[in-house]
N, C-alpha and C positions, 0 to 999 in steps of 0.2 A: 809532017804536020807538027810533031812535037818540037822539032828544031825551029820551025817558023814561029811557033807560039813562044818559045823561049827567047828568040831574037826580038819579037815584038814586045815582050814584057821587059826585057833588058833595055830596050831602046827608050821606053817611056817611063822607066823607074825614076830617073833623075829629074823629070819635069813635073811640076805641080799640076793637078787636074784643073780643068777649066772651071773658073769661078772661085777658086780657092786662093788666088794670089792675094798677098797682104796689101791692103789698100793704104794709101797715105793717111796720116792722122787727120788732116782737115776733112777728107772725104768721110772717114768714119764719124767725125763729129757732126757733119751735115746729115748723115744717115740716121744718127741717134740724137738729133737735136732735142727731142722731148726730154730725154734723160738729163741733158745739160741744163735745160730750162728748169727742170724740177730741182736740181741741186744748186742752182745759182743763188737763191736767197741765203742758204747756209754758208756757201762759199764767200759771198760778199760780206756776210755778217762777221765771219772770222777774219777776213782780210781787212776790213775797215776798223773793227773795234778791238781786235786782238793783235794782229800783226802790224797794222799801221802805226799805232802809238808806240811800238817798240823802239822807234828812233829816240824816244824820250830818255832812254837809259844813258844817253850821252851826257846828261847833266851829272851823272855819278862821277864822271872824269873831268868835270868843269867846276868852276866857281860860278854857279848859275846866278845871273842877275836878271830879274824879270824884264827890266826895261830894255836890255840888250838882246833878249831872246836866247834860244839854245845855241844857235850858231855864232852869235856875237859874244857870248860869255867866254872868258879866258880858260884855257886848259890848265888843269892842275895834276893830271895823271892819276896816280893811285894814292894821293895824299889823304883823301877821305877814308879810304880803306885802312891805311896805316894808322890814322887817328882812331878809328874804331877798334882795331886790333890792340892798340896800345892803351886804350882807355881802361879805367879801373872797373867799369861795369861790364866789360866784355864777357868775362868768365861767368859772372852772375846771370847775365841774359842767356848765355849759351846753356848753362846748367838748368835754369828754370824751363827753358824751351824743351830741352832733351828729356828732363825728368818727367815733365807733364806728358809729353808725347809717348814715352816708353811706358809710363804708368797706365795711360789710356789704352795703349796697344796691348799690354799684358792683361788688363782686366776686360776691356771692351771687345777684343777680337774673339776670344773663345766663347763668350756668353751667347752670341747669336747662333753659333754652331750647336751648343748644347740645347738651346731652346728649339732649334729646328729638328734636332734628333728626337727631342721629347714630343714635340707636336706631331711628328711623323708616326709615333707609336700610339698616339691617342686615336681611338676610333672616331669616325665622323659623328657629330652630334652637337647638342646645345652647349655642352661644357667646352668642347674644343673651339667652337665659334666664339664663345664668350671670352675665353682666355686670349685668343688671338686678337680679338677686338680691343681688349684692355691693354695688351702689349703694343699694338700698332698705334693706338690713339695718341700717345705723347709725341710721336714724330710730327704731328701736325700743329704742335704748339710752337709759336715763334720764339726766337731766342730772347726777345725783349720780355715776353710774357713769362718765359721760363725763369729769367733772372728776377723778375718781380715776385714770382712764387717763392723762389729761394729766399729772398729778402723777407717776405711776409712770414715765412715759417721759421726762419733761423735768425732773425734780427735780435741782437742782445737785449734791446729795450721793448720791442713790440712783437717778437716772434711767437707764434702760436705754440710750436714745439718746445721752445725754450721755457715758456711759462708752464707748459704741461709737465716737463721734466722737473722743474723747480717745485711744482705743487706735489709731486710724488716724493719730495725730500732729497732729490739728487742735485748735484751741481752740473748745470748745463754747460757743455763746451762752447767756447766762443768761436763758432765756425767761421763767421764772416770777418772777424778781426784777428784771429790767431793764424800766423803764417803756416804753422804746422798742420792746420786743418784745411787750408785752401785747396791744395792739390787733390785731396781725397774728395772734397765737396765737388770740385769741378769734374773729376773723372766719373764719379758714381751718378751725378745728375745727368751727365751725358750718356752714360750707359742706360739709365732709366728711359731717356728720351729716344734713343736710337736702336737699342737692342732688338726690340720687337720688329721694327722695320727691316733690320738687317737679316732676319730669318727668312724673308721672302725669297732671296736669291738661293739660299741653301735648300729651301723647300722645293723650289723649282728644279734644282739638280736632283733631289731625292725622288721627285716624281718620275724621273727617267729610269729608275731601277726596275729591272724585269721581275715581276711577281714570281716567276718560276724559280728564280734563284732562292727566294725565301721559302718557297714550297719544298724545293729540294733540300735546303738546309734543315727544315723542320723534320722531314723524313729521316735525315741522317742523325737527328737527335740534337741539333744545335739549339742552345738556349737563346732567349731574346737578346741578351747582352752579346753573345757570340755573333749573332746575325748583324747586330749594329756594328760590331768591331770589324767583321770580315766582309760585309756587303755594303752597308750604308756609308761608313766612313771612307773606304776607298773610292766610292762614287763621287763624293764631294771634295776629294783632295785637290783635283785641278782647280775647282772654284776657290777653295781656300788659298791655294798658291797664288792665283791671280790677284785676289783681294789683299793678300799679305804684301805682294810687290807694290800695289798701289798705296797701301798704308805706309810702307817704308818710304815711298817717294814723297809723301806729305808729312814726314816725321818733323821737319822744321816748319811746317805750315800750320802751326797751332792757330786756329781761328781766334781773332782778337775780340770778336763781338761780345761773347759771354764774359770773357776775362775782363774786358774794359768795363762792362756793366757791373761786375762784382768787385772791381778793384777799388781799393781805398788806401789811404796813407798807412794804415796799420798792417795790411797784408801785402804791401808792395814788395817786401823782401822775397816773397814766394810767387807773386802773381805777375811780376814784370817780365814779359817775354819779348822776343825780337819784334814780333808784329806790333805789339803795343808801343814799343820804343820807337818804331818807324812812324807810327801814327803821331806820337807825341812830338817827335823831332821835326817831322815834315809839316804837319798841319797846325800844330799848336805853337811851336817855336820857329816856324818858317825857315828851317834849315833844309832847304829842298835838296841840294846836292848831297849833303851828308846822309839824309834819310834815303835817298835813291841808292846811294852806295851800300848802305846796310841792307836794304831790300834786295838789291842785286846779289849781294853775297848770300842771302838767305835762299834765293831762287836757284843760284848756281849749285849750292850744296845739295838742295833737294833734287835737282836734276842728276847730279853725280850719284847720289844715293839710289835713285830710281834705276839708272843704267847699270850700276854695279850689282845691285841685288838681282836685277833681271838676268844679267850675265851669269851670276853664280847659280841661279835656279836653272837656267838654260843648260848649263854644263852638268848639273847633278840630276836633272830630271827632264822630261819631255814637255813640261809646262812652263811657258813664259809668255810675256806680252808680245815679243817679236824675236 
């Protein structure tokens, strides 16, 4: 009986059981058509509005003439890239873009983490809800309104804070017109607007901490700082790593909206970045091919940074985007 059982088992081991055969792709799509209908709007959106227009990057390698269209315009190869790299303003644009991004990363990245750790230690109550509301609220202010507020408070002629400082007998710094102040103004206004909202992700990660770990640590005599250091911070390290990778990928992607609104001829030395240069060259000066080449360079460098940082993190830790 045992021999028959073993022969029967051996004979059927190599064949899949009935109903478990892998079905063709089209049959699986038919069986799960509801899921594909559900995802179709998002798929079509990205296909039409994100991937479809990518053929337009061809004008970066052509001398684009609107009357001839993209395909009818003559090829120039990498001439626009060479012209940009050899221009006198290349290093200035690169330095302004990198310095603002790194400044923003150095100041704006740790502050939401510190706020989240602080909020997590505050007991539930009116004070905690009030502070969270106050820090979250600036996120819902639009960039245009934010720029208007900065000009209203810091304008050399009509600024409220400027007049207040002068009334106290001090010399008010020319924040909007002095290039040395522009980056600080840009970074700290952005931190004020986004730091509170950024704590939500870290608070969500901290909510997954097992309370028994803190109870055991308290029994062992651990102080509050030690519990934060050895329990809370290791919990949010994976979230910190993912957000750091994403921030590094957007290092060259300094948003031009607020910079453009706060830019003036006096602070142009520190405020002119690659994105504002692309806007000025393409839409204002109608240099479509040249601006497309500069924008493509910016995007390629950002993609290379994202992949490189992700690979470094993947090899040094278990946390990465892919």
